[in-house]
C-alpha positions, 0 to 999 in steps of 0.5 A, a space after each residue: 752254921 749251915 747243916 750240910 757245911 758241918 757235914 762236909 767239915 766232919 768228914 774232911 776231919 774224920 780223913 785228914 791225917 796227922 791231926 792227932 799229936 805225936 806219932 799215931 799207933 796205927 794208920 792206913 797205908 793203902 787201900 784197894 777199894 771198897 773198904 770201911 772202918 767202923 768206929 764207936 764213939 762213947 754215948 754214939 752209934 757206930 759210924 761207917 767210914 770209908 777206909 783212906 790212906 793217912 787215916 788213923 786207926 784207934 782201938 776199937 776200929 773194926 776194918 771191913 774190906 768188900 769183894 776185890 778189896 784189900 787194906 794195908 795197915 802200918 803200925 808205928 813200931 814198923 809192922 805192916 798188917 794186910 787183909 784180903 777181900 771180904 774180911 773183918 779185922 778188929 783193933 782190940 788193943 793199942 796201947 804203944 809207950 816208948 818202951 813197949 808196943 802192945 797190941 791185939 788183933 782179931 781177925 773174924 773173917 777172911 784172909 790176913 798177913 802180919 810182917 814185922 821189922 826190928 823195933 828200935 833199941 830199948 823198945 819191946 813188942 807185945 802182939 797177939 793175933 787171933 783168927 777166929 778161935 786160934 791166938 798167935 804170939 808174936 815175936 818178930 815174924 812174918 805169918 799169914 793167916 785165914 778165918 773162913 767157916 769151920 776152918 782156921 789156918 795160921 802159916 808161919 813164913 819166917 820167924 817163930 811163933 806160939 799158936 794155939 786154941 782155947 784149952 789147948 796147949 800152944 804150939 810152937 812153930 820155928 820152921 818157914 812154911 809150917 802151918 797150923 789149922 783147924 777143921 770144924 773146931 778140931 786141931 789138926 797136926 802141924 804140916 807144910 805148905 808147898 812154896 806154890 800153895 803159900 805164893 797163892 795164899 799171899 796173892 790173897 792180901 796183896 794190893 794188886 796193880 791196876 785196881 785202882 788202889 790208894 796210897 799214901 803220898 799218892 799225887 793224882 786224883 779222880 774227879 767224880 763230878 763237879 756241879 754249882 750246887 752243894 746239895 748235888 755235890 753231897 748227893 754224889 758223896 754220900 752214895 760213893 762214901 756209902 759204897 766205900 770209897 773215901 770221897 771228899 768235896 773240895 769247893 772253889 770259886 770259878 769265875 763268879 760263882 762257887 762250884 764243888 768238885 767230888 773227888 777221890 785223892 792218893 791215887 799213886 799213878 795215872 794208871 791207878 786213877 785211870 782204872 779207879 775212874 774205870 771202876 766207877 764209871 756209871 756207878 753211885 751218881 758217877 756219870 763222866 769221872 776225869 783223871 787230874 
């Protein structure tokens, strides 16, 4: 097989949702680009793959967002994980069974939000989230947190959590807007955050309207380039994907010749597709993007 065709086929398989049997433990639900998943396979170098709606996540994956970016991940037991801009989140453990969903997430940088739903009858949840040196045990709740240089915050929105740092007795928080923080490695007294401040924090992890975000099931597309050369298509594809945008190549027959269209799929509305087209115009080899 032509090496370039192999490259294209590999990209298609990486991004295609639903290839694994059964329900995946974690899936990218939405992405405000640019964002990536860094994945290592046994005996292979780490691959940096643009995050795309429908992409299945595995234990060991590391999620990264760029400037102005957001990521939304759905876990199979019903929880949602949101990651703000310039963030890094590692999927440390995913071990779901019919009786127990066990997982561990490590927020290495940036803001996140974790929101749970009730699990089904007969099933339990055991999820731990670490924010730098701070660990929170989840028992059905809604919380927000952030890791930044010399500062870690975990804020309870609803429910109950136990949170603490190494060699410290964990603190139980069970009142809305309670927050735990460490400054320069020192744990501070638990306090309450004002509603207005919590609302500002929450904005840091929400996918924004009008910023060209893709969502699972989105029906609109942005056509980045249509060319009659496979090499030309791959040049655009390489640049766009390296920048954190999940482009795919779709070959087709037009008249008596083969053409190649580089596109980004899963935009939920024409307005979002137009916003993404404007964002990419004149960048990464994209000269005149079109919405379809």
